[in-house]
Backbone of each chain as ProteinMPNN parsed JSONL, in Angstrom:
{"seq_chain_A": "GQNIDQPTEMTATEGAIVQINCTYQTSGFNGLFWYQQHAGEAPTFLSYNVLDGLEEKGRFSSFLSRSKGYSYLLLKELQMKDSASYLCAVSGLYGQNFVFGPGTRLSVLP", "coords_chain_A": {"N_chain_A": [[28.395, 130.096, 21.663], [25.223, 128.219, 22.538], [22.988, 128.684, 24.689], [19.384, 127.362, 26.11], [17.485, 127.528, 28.802], [14.789, 126.776, 31.201], [12.769, 126.328, 33.53], [12.947, 122.576, 35.224], [10.968, 121.484, 36.081], [7.223, 121.998, 36.953], [4.05, 122.86, 39.147], [0.751, 123.14, 38.934], [-3.186, 123.765, 39.635], [-5.767, 122.805, 38.596], [-7.745, 124.878, 36.36], [-6.357, 126.722, 37.244], [-3.898, 129.586, 36.424], [-1.156, 129.728, 34.772], [2.48, 129.637, 34.18], [5.677, 129.68, 32.751], [8.63, 129.627, 32.071], [11.608, 130.973, 29.611], [14.957, 131.172, 28.828], [17.459, 132.507, 27.276], [20.232, 132.024, 25.208], [22.052, 132.168, 22.454], [23.485, 132.1, 19.201], [22.018, 132.538, 17.003], [19.386, 134.155, 15.975], [16.031, 133.624, 14.785], [12.972, 132.802, 15.562], [11.46, 132.356, 18.567], [10.701, 129.369, 19.472], [7.18, 127.735, 20.387], [6.337, 124.177, 21.875], [4.342, 121.325, 22.087], [5.29, 118.705, 24.217], [3.397, 115.512, 25.446], [3.256, 112.51, 27.576], [5.296, 109.617, 26.098], [5.067, 111.052, 23.523], [4.965, 112.167, 20.489], [6.088, 115.79, 19.959], [4.234, 118.817, 20.067], [3.553, 121.481, 17.878], [2.765, 124.356, 19.284], [3.265, 128.414, 19.587], [4.371, 130.185, 18.322], [7.235, 133.313, 18.59], [8.286, 136.067, 17.031], [8.788, 138.832, 16.49], [8.833, 140.654, 19.614], [6.597, 140.723, 22.211], [3.083, 139.944, 22.993], [1.806, 137.305, 21.717], [-1.18, 135.728, 21.407], [-3.491, 132.556, 21.523], [-6.138, 131.565, 22.36], [-6.534, 129.534, 25.134], [-3.259, 129.969, 25.166], [-1.065, 131.851, 25.646], [2.237, 133.396, 24.429], [4.709, 135.192, 25.149], [7.401, 137.224, 23.668], [10.757, 139.219, 24.534], [13.14, 140.352, 22.416], [15.428, 141.671, 24.331], [16.355, 140.854, 26.045], [16.021, 138.552, 26.141], [14.325, 136.575, 26.525], [11.498, 134.48, 27.601], [8.473, 134.004, 27.653], [5.75, 130.927, 27.945], [2.47, 131.262, 28.722], [-0.539, 129.493, 29.688], [-3.732, 129.811, 30.478], [-6.858, 129.136, 32.302], [-6.849, 126.273, 33.178], [-6.518, 122.609, 32.47], [-7.144, 118.947, 32.976], [-6.0, 117.695, 30.797], [-3.867, 119.12, 30.154], [-1.615, 118.486, 31.899], [2.165, 117.962, 31.21], [5.303, 117.627, 29.101], [6.768, 121.093, 28.45], [7.973, 122.26, 25.593], [10.58, 124.922, 24.576], [11.989, 126.66, 22.297], [14.428, 127.54, 20.008], [14.927, 129.193, 16.873], [17.084, 129.408, 13.952], [19.447, 128.41, 13.877], [21.909, 126.142, 12.878], [20.975, 125.675, 9.432], [18.091, 126.609, 9.996], [17.356, 124.922, 11.552], [15.617, 124.078, 14.617], [16.772, 124.512, 18.15], [16.576, 123.203, 21.487], [15.001, 123.908, 24.931], [15.647, 121.75, 27.554], [13.101, 121.439, 28.224], [9.699, 121.418, 30.234], [7.903, 120.21, 32.63], [5.008, 120.25, 33.158], [2.857, 119.452, 35.97], [-0.643, 119.15, 36.66], [-2.985, 119.297, 38.282], [-5.812, 118.021, 40.235]], "CA_chain_A": [[27.62, 128.52, 22.101], [24.232, 128.29, 22.693], [22.183, 128.031, 26.323], [18.109, 127.342, 26.6], [17.159, 127.045, 30.336], [14.109, 126.622, 31.855], [12.216, 125.325, 35.196], [12.362, 121.242, 35.16], [9.294, 121.013, 36.469], [6.037, 122.901, 37.589], [2.782, 122.225, 39.616], [-0.467, 124.116, 39.04], [-4.177, 123.879, 40.282], [-6.78, 122.636, 37.47], [-8.48, 125.996, 36.474], [-5.143, 128.22, 37.127], [-2.842, 129.722, 35.942], [0.703, 128.864, 34.895], [3.701, 130.507, 33.636], [6.587, 128.801, 32.081], [9.4, 131.14, 30.862], [12.553, 130.506, 29.023], [15.423, 132.141, 28.57], [18.348, 132.011, 25.714], [21.535, 132.814, 24.421], [22.157, 131.625, 20.764], [24.506, 133.224, 18.246], [21.666, 132.956, 16.019], [17.974, 133.946, 16.013], [14.921, 134.042, 13.734], [12.011, 132.977, 15.887], [11.133, 131.617, 19.173], [8.568, 128.652, 19.49], [7.182, 126.531, 21.776], [5.635, 122.616, 21.335], [3.634, 120.789, 23.863], [4.95, 116.451, 24.089], [2.548, 114.029, 26.042], [4.631, 111.44, 27.725], [5.378, 109.064, 25.162], [4.0, 110.718, 21.844], [5.83, 113.553, 19.81], [5.75, 117.268, 20.195], [3.335, 119.156, 18.504], [3.308, 122.774, 17.915], [1.753, 125.938, 20.397], [3.18, 129.258, 18.88], [5.513, 131.053, 17.872], [7.185, 134.59, 18.708], [9.36, 136.767, 15.973], [9.054, 140.4, 17.135], [8.69, 141.557, 20.822], [5.277, 141.525, 22.59], [2.636, 138.13, 22.942], [0.97, 135.904, 21.053], [-2.083, 134.962, 22.118], [-3.944, 131.716, 20.43], [-6.867, 130.7, 22.97], [-6.361, 129.621, 26.337], [-2.204, 130.057, 25.819], [-0.446, 133.095, 25.125], [3.221, 133.345, 24.119], [5.642, 136.7, 24.819], [9.381, 137.383, 23.683], [11.632, 140.32, 24.463], [14.24, 139.592, 22.15], [16.552, 142.863, 24.052], [16.772, 140.335, 27.556], [16.843, 136.781, 25.891], [13.36, 135.875, 27.347], [10.162, 134.279, 26.668], [7.139, 132.747, 28.679], [4.324, 130.652, 27.97], [1.29, 131.582, 29.263], [-1.221, 128.177, 29.585], [-5.086, 130.353, 31.122], [-7.903, 128.333, 32.721], [-5.582, 124.866, 33.232], [-6.813, 121.888, 32.426], [-5.827, 118.522, 33.23], [-4.645, 117.566, 29.777], [-2.701, 119.66, 29.921], [0.164, 118.066, 31.974], [2.6, 117.077, 29.572], [6.459, 118.993, 28.959], [6.461, 122.498, 27.65], [9.251, 122.486, 24.831], [11.262, 126.15, 24.167], [12.749, 126.192, 20.754], [14.798, 128.928, 18.841], [15.342, 128.729, 14.891], [18.0, 130.552, 13.334], [20.847, 127.986, 13.404], [21.912, 124.828, 11.414], [20.017, 125.62, 8.86], [16.872, 127.243, 9.881], [16.536, 124.164, 12.459], [15.499, 124.602, 15.968], [18.084, 123.834, 18.846], [15.644, 122.749, 22.168], [16.004, 123.825, 25.959], [15.421, 121.17, 28.162], [11.045, 121.502, 28.554], [9.422, 121.786, 31.181], [7.637, 119.014, 33.136], [4.426, 120.724, 34.043], [1.775, 118.464, 36.184], [-2.09, 119.713, 36.747], [-3.821, 118.462, 39.68], [-7.548, 118.563, 40.658]], "C_chain_A": [[26.418, 129.097, 22.029], [23.386, 127.847, 24.149], [21.197, 128.454, 26.024], [17.957, 127.016, 27.989], [15.842, 127.593, 30.48], [13.176, 125.289, 32.832], [12.018, 123.909, 34.766], [11.149, 120.813, 35.302], [8.353, 122.046, 37.566], [4.452, 121.726, 38.111], [2.091, 123.383, 39.555], [-1.893, 122.875, 39.334], [-4.783, 123.638, 38.653], [-7.504, 124.405, 37.628], [-7.493, 127.159, 36.752], [-4.423, 128.969, 36.314], [-0.973, 130.01, 35.713], [0.88, 129.884, 33.965], [4.688, 129.607, 33.147], [7.184, 129.875, 30.976], [11.353, 130.072, 30.536], [13.658, 131.617, 28.439], [16.628, 131.829, 27.62], [19.288, 133.057, 25.596], [22.298, 132.435, 23.199], [22.839, 132.557, 20.145], [23.673, 133.606, 17.204], [20.297, 133.319, 16.288], [17.08, 134.419, 14.78], [13.853, 133.548, 14.186], [12.31, 132.102, 17.56], [9.601, 130.755, 19.074], [8.467, 127.775, 20.473], [6.077, 125.164, 21.583], [5.424, 122.568, 22.583], [3.949, 119.281, 23.918], [4.573, 116.176, 25.913], [3.833, 112.758, 26.096], [4.017, 110.715, 26.769], [5.105, 109.312, 24.23], [5.658, 111.691, 21.858], [5.755, 115.042, 19.815], [5.042, 117.682, 18.605], [3.838, 120.567, 18.872], [2.531, 123.771, 18.489], [1.66, 127.15, 19.838], [4.201, 129.211, 18.673], [5.89, 132.732, 18.333], [8.407, 135.295, 17.26], [9.607, 138.098, 16.601], [8.323, 140.282, 18.685], [7.544, 142.062, 21.113], [5.171, 140.209, 22.855], [1.813, 138.702, 21.719], [-0.12, 135.64, 21.941], [-3.133, 134.434, 20.822], [-5.093, 130.734, 22.082], [-6.658, 130.601, 24.308], [-4.672, 130.246, 26.253], [-1.996, 131.164, 24.947], [1.57, 133.001, 25.554], [3.89, 134.97, 24.389], [7.042, 136.611, 24.317], [9.43, 138.654, 23.878], [12.81, 139.862, 23.996], [15.944, 140.279, 23.176], [17.477, 141.5, 25.089], [16.645, 138.809, 26.889], [15.377, 136.514, 26.492], [11.561, 135.786, 26.798], [9.437, 133.628, 28.005], [6.248, 132.353, 27.727], [3.494, 130.749, 28.789], [-0.404, 130.449, 29.704], [-2.84, 129.174, 30.882], [-5.729, 128.742, 31.14], [-7.319, 126.453, 32.752], [-6.62, 123.655, 33.015], [-5.83, 120.562, 32.61], [-5.224, 117.343, 31.884], [-3.417, 118.461, 29.345], [-1.405, 119.663, 30.479], [0.399, 117.511, 30.924], [4.089, 118.313, 29.538], [6.276, 119.713, 27.959], [7.936, 122.915, 26.651], [9.787, 124.436, 24.58], [12.031, 125.833, 23.234], [13.379, 127.457, 20.281], [15.114, 128.171, 17.704], [16.225, 129.988, 14.902], [19.442, 130.087, 12.796], [20.523, 127.029, 12.641], [20.835, 124.943, 11.045], [18.31, 126.155, 8.972], [16.001, 125.538, 11.257], [16.377, 124.755, 13.901], [16.309, 123.971, 17.319], [16.37, 124.458, 20.738], [16.234, 123.345, 23.777], [15.624, 122.311, 26.655], [14.166, 119.747, 28.231], [11.443, 121.777, 29.977], [8.504, 121.103, 32.169], [6.342, 120.047, 33.727], [2.691, 119.425, 34.713], [0.302, 119.554, 36.964], [-2.811, 118.815, 37.644], [-4.961, 119.135, 39.947], [-7.989, 119.271, 41.568]], "O_chain_A": [[26.284, 130.239, 21.59], [23.27, 126.674, 24.506], [21.187, 129.619, 25.626], [18.478, 125.938, 28.274], [15.596, 128.707, 30.017], [13.034, 124.067, 32.807], [11.073, 123.721, 34.0], [10.486, 119.948, 34.729], [8.699, 122.622, 38.598], [4.017, 120.628, 37.763], [2.52, 124.464, 39.956], [-1.809, 121.648, 39.295], [-4.301, 124.217, 37.679], [-7.708, 124.993, 38.69], [-7.765, 128.338, 36.529], [-4.6, 128.649, 35.139], [-0.019, 130.369, 36.404], [0.153, 130.621, 33.298], [4.267, 128.452, 33.207], [6.831, 130.493, 29.972], [11.914, 129.088, 31.018], [13.378, 132.628, 27.793], [16.647, 130.671, 27.204], [19.288, 134.278, 25.754], [23.515, 132.548, 23.35], [22.821, 133.74, 20.485], [23.965, 134.549, 16.468], [19.883, 132.516, 17.124], [17.338, 135.337, 14.001], [13.082, 133.624, 13.229], [13.261, 131.331, 17.684], [8.413, 130.988, 18.85], [9.3, 127.219, 21.189], [4.972, 125.392, 21.09], [5.807, 123.131, 23.609], [3.008, 118.519, 23.696], [5.104, 116.448, 26.989], [4.709, 112.316, 25.353], [2.834, 110.798, 26.438], [4.769, 108.376, 23.505], [6.669, 111.848, 22.542], [4.618, 115.229, 19.382], [5.053, 117.428, 17.4], [4.418, 120.822, 19.927], [1.437, 123.945, 17.953], [0.542, 127.505, 19.463], [4.974, 128.262, 18.809], [4.913, 133.472, 18.445], [9.278, 134.578, 16.767], [10.658, 138.337, 17.196], [7.205, 139.77, 18.752], [7.138, 143.17, 20.763], [6.078, 139.387, 22.98], [1.434, 139.725, 21.149], [0.046, 135.353, 23.127], [-3.52, 135.028, 19.815], [-4.818, 129.66, 22.617], [-6.568, 131.704, 24.849], [-4.459, 131.047, 27.163], [-2.528, 131.407, 23.864], [2.056, 132.651, 26.629], [3.429, 135.884, 23.706], [7.748, 135.708, 24.765], [8.481, 139.372, 23.563], [13.555, 139.155, 24.675], [17.08, 139.828, 23.028], [18.671, 141.21, 25.012], [17.383, 137.948, 27.368], [15.699, 135.86, 27.484], [10.804, 136.471, 26.112], [9.836, 132.989, 28.978], [5.897, 133.086, 26.802], [3.786, 130.221, 29.861], [-1.372, 131.133, 30.036], [-2.735, 129.006, 32.097], [-5.445, 127.715, 30.523], [-7.839, 125.648, 31.98], [-7.719, 123.885, 33.52], [-4.601, 120.548, 32.543], [-4.351, 116.48, 31.976], [-2.479, 118.438, 28.549], [-0.414, 120.29, 30.105], [-0.258, 116.92, 30.067], [4.001, 119.502, 29.844], [5.816, 119.386, 26.866], [8.775, 123.745, 27.003], [8.786, 125.125, 24.386], [12.735, 124.824, 23.257], [12.651, 128.447, 20.204], [15.441, 126.994, 17.553], [16.18, 131.059, 15.507], [20.235, 130.596, 12.004], [19.515, 126.84, 11.961], [19.814, 124.62, 11.653], [17.5, 126.038, 8.053], [14.851, 125.263, 11.6], [16.951, 125.782, 14.262], [16.37, 122.741, 17.343], [15.66, 125.448, 20.916], [17.438, 123.35, 24.034], [15.145, 121.636, 25.745], [14.079, 118.52, 28.262], [12.448, 122.086, 30.617], [8.268, 122.067, 32.897], [6.619, 120.669, 34.753], [1.838, 118.861, 34.028], [0.476, 120.538, 37.683], [-3.08, 117.627, 37.463], [-5.18, 120.346, 39.939], [-9.197, 119.494, 41.646]]}, "seq_chain_B": "NAGVTQTPKFQVLKTGQSMTLQCAQDMNHEYMSWYRQDPGMGLRLIHYSVGAGITDQGEVPNGYNVSRSTTEDFPLRLLSAAPSQTSVYFCASRRGQINTEAFFGQGTRLTVV", "coords_chain_B": {"N_chain_B": [[-4.016, 112.286, 5.144], [-0.63, 111.175, 6.187], [1.609, 112.43, 7.674], [4.113, 112.727, 9.03], [6.151, 109.395, 9.752], [7.591, 106.649, 10.853], [9.532, 104.199, 11.466], [11.275, 101.566, 12.777], [9.193, 101.556, 15.75], [10.392, 100.994, 17.983], [13.067, 99.486, 19.292], [15.736, 97.694, 19.581], [19.548, 96.662, 20.001], [22.523, 95.267, 19.484], [25.858, 95.746, 20.736], [27.853, 97.147, 17.997], [26.062, 96.411, 16.282], [24.555, 97.45, 12.938], [22.374, 99.465, 12.045], [19.029, 101.319, 10.524], [17.117, 103.679, 10.944], [14.233, 104.27, 9.34], [12.103, 107.492, 8.239], [9.485, 109.126, 6.705], [7.66, 111.463, 4.98], [4.785, 112.811, 3.327], [4.246, 115.395, 2.665], [5.174, 117.221, 0.72], [7.815, 118.562, 2.312], [10.557, 120.765, 2.74], [12.277, 120.755, 3.824], [13.777, 118.385, 6.59], [15.194, 116.419, 9.769], [16.001, 114.689, 11.983], [16.083, 114.32, 14.761], [17.488, 113.897, 18.539], [16.278, 112.579, 22.296], [16.787, 112.672, 24.8], [17.154, 112.288, 28.892], [16.612, 115.024, 30.416], [17.767, 116.255, 28.753], [16.658, 117.411, 26.644], [15.769, 118.17, 23.141], [17.899, 116.717, 20.465], [19.956, 118.501, 17.928], [20.777, 115.975, 15.097], [21.357, 115.847, 12.627], [20.745, 117.646, 9.243], [18.612, 117.968, 6.698], [17.633, 120.488, 3.914], [16.599, 119.806, 1.319], [16.731, 117.951, -1.16], [19.209, 115.537, -2.469], [21.161, 116.939, -0.323], [22.486, 117.181, 2.569], [23.121, 118.259, 6.245], [25.102, 118.806, 9.126], [23.716, 117.963, 12.342], [24.257, 118.412, 15.53], [24.806, 116.588, 17.601], [26.679, 114.506, 15.817], [27.912, 112.489, 15.46], [28.147, 109.191, 14.926], [26.356, 108.446, 13.133], [24.71, 108.211, 10.268], [23.582, 110.121, 7.36], [20.839, 110.322, 4.222], [19.439, 111.858, 1.214], [18.034, 110.704, -0.674], [15.522, 111.617, -2.28], [12.449, 113.98, -1.989], [10.616, 113.166, -0.291], [11.772, 110.865, 1.855], [13.504, 110.206, 4.12], [16.477, 108.818, 5.267], [17.933, 107.614, 8.812], [20.941, 106.384, 9.191], [22.946, 104.183, 11.612], [26.162, 103.5, 12.337], [27.696, 101.657, 13.903], [26.756, 100.649, 16.435], [26.069, 102.257, 19.672], [26.011, 101.877, 23.517], [25.161, 104.806, 24.34], [24.149, 105.328, 22.491], [21.632, 104.511, 23.184], [18.459, 106.452, 23.341], [15.731, 108.287, 22.541], [14.805, 109.084, 19.27], [13.873, 111.361, 17.178], [12.419, 112.208, 13.968], [11.686, 114.873, 11.991], [9.637, 116.964, 9.672], [9.619, 120.136, 7.803], [8.608, 122.784, 6.262], [10.092, 125.062, 3.291], [10.181, 128.093, 4.029], [11.067, 130.793, 6.201], [10.888, 130.334, 9.424], [8.31, 128.964, 9.825], [6.206, 125.906, 11.306], [7.835, 122.932, 12.694], [6.954, 119.609, 12.318], [6.46, 116.761, 13.431], [7.425, 113.588, 13.699], [6.175, 109.812, 15.051], [8.314, 109.136, 16.86], [11.225, 106.846, 17.296], [12.177, 104.597, 19.666], [15.525, 103.86, 20.852], [17.619, 101.201, 22.185], [20.15, 100.076, 23.141], [22.548, 97.333, 23.369]], "CA_chain_B": [[-2.842, 112.399, 5.244], [0.373, 110.625, 6.551], [1.964, 113.472, 8.11], [5.742, 112.044, 9.199], [6.089, 108.648, 9.304], [8.822, 106.808, 11.674], [9.986, 102.454, 12.004], [10.484, 101.293, 13.64], [8.605, 102.276, 16.622], [10.974, 100.587, 19.174], [14.12, 98.792, 18.503], [16.811, 96.934, 20.771], [20.581, 96.64, 19.12], [23.543, 94.961, 20.459], [26.763, 96.638, 20.53], [28.267, 97.411, 17.248], [25.009, 95.815, 14.77], [24.004, 98.756, 12.24], [20.811, 99.224, 11.367], [18.506, 102.215, 9.77], [15.95, 104.441, 10.635], [13.066, 105.008, 8.334], [11.66, 108.482, 8.428], [9.197, 109.276, 5.381], [6.455, 112.207, 5.184], [3.712, 113.167, 2.405], [3.879, 116.706, 2.729], [6.226, 117.471, -0.17], [8.222, 119.483, 2.671], [11.519, 120.674, 1.833], [13.566, 120.448, 4.837], [14.067, 117.374, 7.662], [15.862, 116.739, 10.45], [16.91, 114.316, 13.062], [16.821, 114.836, 16.765], [17.775, 112.516, 19.778], [15.711, 112.939, 23.149], [17.529, 111.819, 26.203], [16.253, 112.583, 29.892], [17.071, 116.31, 31.193], [19.059, 117.891, 27.799], [15.687, 117.56, 25.798], [15.815, 117.248, 21.613], [19.499, 117.563, 20.139], [19.708, 117.859, 17.052], [22.148, 115.438, 14.962], [21.664, 115.559, 11.103], [19.556, 116.986, 8.648], [18.217, 118.435, 4.918], [17.303, 121.154, 3.409], [16.405, 119.536, 0.114], [16.846, 116.824, -1.731], [20.479, 115.146, -2.344], [21.477, 118.349, 0.873], [22.684, 117.025, 3.979], [24.648, 118.752, 6.606], [25.425, 118.118, 10.716], [23.7, 118.501, 13.386], [25.241, 119.466, 17.153], [25.81, 115.703, 17.95], [26.153, 113.883, 14.073], [28.91, 111.415, 15.115], [27.583, 107.638, 14.939], [25.381, 108.121, 12.094], [25.076, 108.909, 8.624], [21.982, 110.26, 6.044], [21.35, 110.532, 2.665], [18.317, 112.791, 1.08], [18.218, 111.141, -2.51], [14.327, 111.927, -2.755], [12.413, 114.682, -1.377], [9.767, 112.291, 1.308], [13.002, 110.01, 2.834], [15.431, 110.898, 5.25], [16.727, 107.894, 7.222], [18.78, 107.667, 9.69], [21.514, 104.704, 9.604], [23.05, 104.161, 13.381], [27.188, 102.446, 11.566], [28.114, 100.623, 14.376], [25.463, 101.242, 17.632], [26.742, 101.985, 21.192], [25.063, 101.973, 24.798], [25.187, 106.387, 24.117], [23.099, 105.816, 21.255], [20.336, 104.401, 23.27], [17.64, 106.914, 23.135], [14.739, 108.055, 21.654], [15.006, 109.56, 18.124], [12.177, 111.499, 16.93], [12.189, 112.725, 12.413], [10.757, 116.364, 12.035], [9.188, 117.889, 8.414], [8.948, 121.884, 7.735], [8.431, 123.827, 4.822], [11.106, 125.184, 3.772], [10.334, 129.2, 4.625], [11.711, 130.477, 7.427], [9.676, 130.311, 10.891], [7.362, 127.437, 9.497], [6.079, 124.815, 11.871], [7.8, 121.349, 12.984], [6.032, 118.748, 12.29], [7.496, 115.71, 14.09], [6.944, 111.71, 13.626], [5.657, 109.316, 16.325], [9.545, 107.872, 17.719], [11.347, 105.422, 17.839], [12.758, 104.448, 21.194], [16.033, 102.928, 20.846], [18.232, 100.266, 23.199], [21.212, 99.449, 22.441], [23.133, 95.957, 25.059]], "C_chain_B": [[-1.783, 111.872, 6.039], [0.64, 111.625, 7.843], [4.042, 112.691, 7.843], [5.359, 110.765, 10.091], [7.679, 107.938, 9.791], [8.633, 105.377, 11.736], [10.924, 102.334, 11.451], [10.066, 101.485, 14.95], [9.895, 101.714, 18.176], [12.119, 98.736, 18.443], [15.758, 98.306, 19.41], [17.953, 96.515, 19.45], [21.202, 96.149, 20.227], [24.279, 96.079, 19.954], [27.376, 95.974, 19.934], [27.664, 96.997, 16.273], [24.526, 97.157, 13.987], [22.822, 98.575, 12.298], [20.597, 100.468, 11.129], [17.489, 102.284, 10.333], [15.3, 104.934, 9.995], [12.297, 106.41, 8.63], [11.195, 108.492, 6.933], [8.338, 110.323, 5.62], [6.825, 112.609, 3.765], [3.783, 114.554, 2.258], [4.449, 117.696, 1.527], [6.542, 118.91, 0.893], [9.925, 119.511, 2.49], [12.918, 119.91, 3.073], [13.3, 119.593, 5.477], [15.174, 117.683, 8.356], [15.436, 115.734, 11.26], [17.144, 114.539, 13.869], [16.444, 113.177, 17.75], [16.796, 113.407, 20.98], [16.56, 112.478, 24.005], [16.7, 113.132, 27.727], [16.992, 114.051, 30.343], [17.311, 117.258, 30.445], [18.166, 117.468, 26.785], [16.073, 117.747, 23.741], [16.953, 118.415, 21.198], [19.443, 117.181, 18.667], [20.965, 117.008, 15.667], [22.42, 115.898, 13.314], [20.56, 116.223, 10.233], [19.75, 117.985, 7.369], [17.566, 119.074, 4.701], [16.781, 121.04, 1.83], [17.371, 118.098, -0.48], [18.544, 116.17, -2.645], [21.193, 116.857, -1.589], [21.473, 118.041, 2.121], [23.783, 117.484, 5.032], [24.156, 118.201, 8.399], [24.846, 118.978, 11.19], [24.641, 119.437, 15.207], [25.428, 118.368, 17.789], [25.888, 114.614, 16.68], [26.844, 112.465, 14.407], [28.104, 110.054, 15.398], [26.85, 107.578, 13.882], [25.971, 109.691, 11.379], [23.979, 108.84, 8.449], [22.679, 110.487, 5.279], [19.582, 111.463, 2.797], [18.538, 111.938, -0.604], [16.164, 111.661, -2.515], [13.379, 112.968, -1.701], [11.516, 113.738, 0.04], [10.635, 111.388, 2.237], [14.273, 110.337, 3.336], [15.911, 109.433, 6.152], [17.676, 108.127, 7.629], [19.746, 106.14, 10.306], [22.698, 105.379, 10.964], [24.602, 102.692, 12.665], [27.268, 101.285, 12.052], [27.834, 100.964, 16.187], [26.263, 100.897, 19.102], [25.939, 102.048, 21.944], [24.842, 103.787, 24.677], [24.282, 106.048, 23.102], [21.763, 105.591, 21.603], [19.094, 105.806, 24.152], [15.999, 106.735, 22.63], [14.958, 109.613, 20.389], [13.856, 109.613, 17.315], [12.654, 112.399, 15.022], [11.122, 114.304, 12.455], [10.416, 116.897, 10.597], [9.189, 119.386, 8.507], [8.694, 121.919, 6.335], [9.682, 124.724, 5.348], [11.365, 126.934, 4.236], [10.735, 129.219, 6.28], [10.667, 130.878, 8.529], [8.915, 129.648, 10.227], [7.184, 126.424, 10.829], [7.203, 123.572, 11.903], [7.199, 120.631, 12.926], [6.637, 116.998, 12.62], [6.627, 114.207, 13.918], [6.926, 111.38, 15.234], [6.935, 108.679, 17.626], [9.718, 106.814, 17.488], [12.372, 105.576, 19.101], [13.458, 103.312, 20.932], [17.153, 102.204, 21.837], [19.495, 99.466, 22.611], [22.642, 98.808, 23.629], [23.935, 95.676, 24.813]], "O_chain_B": [[-2.109, 112.267, 7.159], [-0.049, 111.573, 8.862], [4.761, 112.375, 6.895], [4.508, 110.847, 10.977], [8.738, 108.389, 9.358], [7.489, 105.087, 12.086], [11.42, 102.643, 10.367], [11.131, 101.667, 15.541], [9.948, 102.331, 19.241], [11.998, 97.725, 17.751], [16.691, 99.083, 19.614], [17.604, 96.176, 18.319], [20.901, 96.296, 21.411], [23.917, 96.987, 19.206], [27.731, 94.836, 20.242], [28.282, 97.014, 15.209], [24.037, 97.987, 14.752], [22.272, 97.517, 12.605], [21.575, 101.187, 11.336], [16.761, 101.296, 10.432], [15.483, 106.138, 9.815], [11.689, 106.23, 9.685], [11.922, 108.108, 6.017], [8.044, 110.26, 6.814], [7.883, 112.749, 3.152], [3.038, 114.859, 1.326], [4.115, 118.881, 1.496], [5.987, 119.994, 0.71], [10.542, 118.498, 2.164], [13.845, 119.101, 3.089], [12.09, 119.472, 5.281], [15.976, 118.584, 8.111], [14.211, 115.786, 11.366], [18.254, 114.982, 14.163], [15.753, 112.159, 17.719], [16.536, 114.597, 20.803], [17.178, 111.526, 23.527], [16.079, 114.192, 27.645], [18.183, 113.916, 30.626], [17.276, 118.465, 30.683], [18.783, 117.057, 25.802], [17.002, 117.009, 23.412], [17.12, 119.631, 21.29], [19.085, 116.106, 18.185], [21.994, 117.638, 15.421], [23.524, 116.233, 12.884], [19.461, 115.671, 10.262], [20.77, 118.621, 7.103], [16.45, 118.75, 5.106], [16.575, 122.062, 1.175], [18.42, 117.56, -0.125], [18.717, 116.785, -3.697], [21.626, 117.748, -2.32], [20.607, 118.493, 2.869], [24.986, 117.256, 4.901], [23.218, 117.485, 8.751], [24.939, 120.19, 11.001], [25.218, 120.451, 15.6], [26.194, 118.538, 18.738], [24.956, 113.81, 16.673], [26.499, 111.439, 13.82], [27.325, 110.128, 16.349], [26.598, 106.414, 13.569], [26.591, 110.752, 11.459], [23.22, 108.007, 8.944], [23.878, 110.715, 5.114], [18.853, 111.663, 3.768], [19.105, 112.501, -1.541], [16.143, 112.474, -3.44], [13.586, 112.751, -0.507], [11.919, 113.777, 1.202], [10.212, 111.175, 3.373], [15.447, 110.593, 3.067], [15.714, 109.148, 7.334], [18.471, 108.836, 7.013], [19.541, 105.31, 11.192], [23.098, 106.525, 11.172], [24.379, 101.49, 12.524], [27.112, 100.207, 11.477], [28.666, 101.442, 16.958], [26.803, 99.873, 19.522], [24.831, 102.287, 21.464], [23.789, 103.932, 25.296], [23.44, 106.939, 22.989], [20.812, 106.039, 20.962], [19.024, 105.952, 25.372], [15.305, 105.74, 22.419], [15.186, 110.788, 20.675], [13.117, 108.734, 16.873], [13.379, 113.379, 15.193], [10.013, 114.489, 12.956], [11.422, 117.54, 10.298], [8.63, 119.823, 9.513], [8.622, 121.007, 5.511], [10.155, 125.045, 6.438], [12.457, 127.242, 4.714], [10.757, 128.362, 7.163], [9.753, 131.686, 8.366], [8.866, 130.57, 9.413], [8.252, 126.187, 11.394], [7.433, 123.232, 10.742], [6.357, 120.82, 13.804], [7.207, 116.305, 11.777], [5.423, 113.976, 14.03], [7.312, 112.025, 16.209], [6.749, 108.106, 18.699], [8.911, 105.887, 17.411], [13.14, 106.504, 19.357], [12.972, 102.191, 20.773], [17.694, 103.136, 22.432], [19.616, 98.513, 21.841], [23.389, 99.451, 24.367], [24.56, 94.891, 25.527]]}, "name": "protein", "num_of_chains": 2, "seq": "GQNIDQPTEMTATEGAIVQINCTYQTSGFNGLFWYQQHAGEAPTFLSYNVLDGLEEKGRFSSFLSRSKGYSYLLLKELQMKDSASYLCAVSGLYGQNFVFGPGTRLSVLPNAGVTQTPKFQVLKTGQSMTLQCAQDMNHEYMSWYRQDPGMGLRLIHYSVGAGITDQGEVPNGYNVSRSTTEDFPLRLLSAAPSQTSVYFCASRRGQINTEAFFGQGTRLTVV"}
């Protein structure tokens, strides 16, 4: 079966760095994606990893270790607008569709 | 460029009623899918399509039907609504290549009473 796990909630301070972890056990794997979802809105794409290592995209970085079934999303220089849920998703199942984790709700405090 | 458009945004149904959630995309994407989002459970795949005339089941297909007669449209039908189908529904589309990002509609908040 498929299992994707993330912490339910995290809190961090404006200007700080936060790391959101994701572990997965899936029967198929082609890539790991991160999406951001503000309350009441649709998810929007942040980054993805296909190979092991770190992908950097401005204030956001994502890391993947396929052998460990582990990824993290690193957010630097946190801003209040980063308060949102962060969804980890694995592609490679169901016709290349995504299987999503439960999401991590991040609160950024002043 | 509208992207992915879902209608309606909100809907209240009585148990046993049927309805269709509409989804249209104008990006000529091959792949379209429907997810439901429930608190603490993340997004779960209901049905998906890899092209016009082709549909398949996802994780939680029971109680839902889909069809894909055109590239642009992918409606989701609830045959006989049940309170367990109260959820937020998202339609998504993406290009057909592996590891392309998904674009989501704004969601339909459905309540079944």
